[in-house]
N, C-alpha and C positions, 0 to 999 in steps of 0.2 A: 519414396523415403521408406526405409526399413526400420520398423520399431522393434524388431527382434521378438515379435509376438508368436513366431512359429517354433520357438525352442521347446524342448521337452518339458521344461518347468512350467510353461504356460499352455500346454496342450489341452488342459481341461477348459480353459477360457482364453481363447486367442486374442480377446480384446484387452486383456490386462498386460501392461508392459511397465517397465521401470523407467522413470524419468531421471536422466543423468544431468544434474546441474553442474556447471563449471565449478572447479575448486577455487577459482579466483573471484568469487562474488564479494563485492565491497559494499558496506553501508554508506548511503549517500550523505546524510546529514553529519555523520560522525567524521567524515573525511574533509569537510570544508570545500568540496569540489563544486559547490553551487549554493543556492539559497532557498529559503522558505518563501512561498507566495500563498496568498489566501484571498478569498472574496471579502471576508470580514472576520474580525477576531476579537475575542475577549481574553487574549493571552495574559495581559497584565503582568508581564515579566515571567510568565510561566514558560516552560520548555516543552518542545515536542519530542525531545530526545528520550528514548526508552529508559535509559539509566538514570535520568534526573530524579531527584527526590520530590516529595510533596504530592498533593492531589490536584494540581492545576496543570492542565494540558491545553490543547487547542479546543476552543468552543466558539461557535459563530455568534455574532451579535444579533439581537432581535428576537422576535417571537416565533418566526417561521424559519427553521434551519434548513428545510428542504431546498436543495439546489446550491447550498453554500459549499465551498470547497477549501481544501488545504492541500498543498503540494510542494514538490521539489523542482526547482529550475536548475538544471545542470549547466556548468560552464561550457561543456562540449556535448556532442551527441553521444549517447550511451545505449547499451543494450540492457534493459531492465528485466528482471526475472521474478521478483517477489516483493511483498509488502508485509511488514509487521504492524499490527494494531494492538494497542493496549488501552482498554477502557478503564477510566479512573472513577473514583467515587462521584456519583451524580450523573454519570453517563447513561443515557437510555438509547444510544445508537443501536439500531437493529439492522438496517439495510444501507448499503452504500454501493456506489459504482466506482471502479478505477478507470481512469482515462489517461491518454497520452497524446502528445502533440510534438511536432517538429518546430513549430513557430510560436506557440503560446496563444494562438488565436483559434485555429481549427482543431478541436479535440475529438478523438476517436475512442469509443468505449472498449475497454479490455473485457469487462464482464461485471456482473452484479454479484455481491457477496453479502453474507449474513453473519452477524455477531450474536444471533439469538441464543446460542448455547454457550456463550462465553461467560466467564466470571470476572468481576472487577479485579483489577491489578494482575490479570494474567495476559500474557502476550500470545496473540494468535497470528500465525503466519499464513499468508495467502499466496500460493504459487500460481503463476499464469504463464501462458505462451509468451515467449520472449518478444519484447517490443523495442524497436530502435527509436529513441526519442531524446528530446532536450528537456521536455516538461512532462511530469507525471503527477496526477492528483487523485485525491479521494473526494467524491462528491456525495453529500448526504442525501439519502432517499427516504429514510424513516428514522425517527428518534432525534434526540438532541445529544450531540457528542461532547464529551470531555475526554479527549484521547491524546495519547502519544503515539508516534508512528515512525517508521523507517522504511525507506525504499532501498532495494538492493540491485546493483548492476554489475556487469562483468568488466574487469579491467582490460580485457583484450578485444 
């Protein structure tokens, strides 16, 4: 695979290359092409949608949120590229893992991510190596979330 890292623009650091995302990236929840799933939730009619108003997003029930998850189940297999996370008032989410699955049973980790430098009500985008999946989820590793989120996939 050629990453184009031998061009004159990158001659000083051949390990740096540009990531070309498809132009047809689609937000999953906003399109209605699937549904929300979670381990437990204190949603209380709150929304996970980034553009929703108020300060209530997804929060897991119980005292220990580690291992709790929230995700998107697509109606069909999709190629996912990114995830937006927006911490809301009261969120202390620091670390999380993104995982994907073809069947909703066996999940594979995409990677671990940090929100330690983010601010409340600011959306942070996490790009990752494209994964082909029907299920994609965010799993809490540290902190207690009160978040909104969006997963992005390609329409082709």
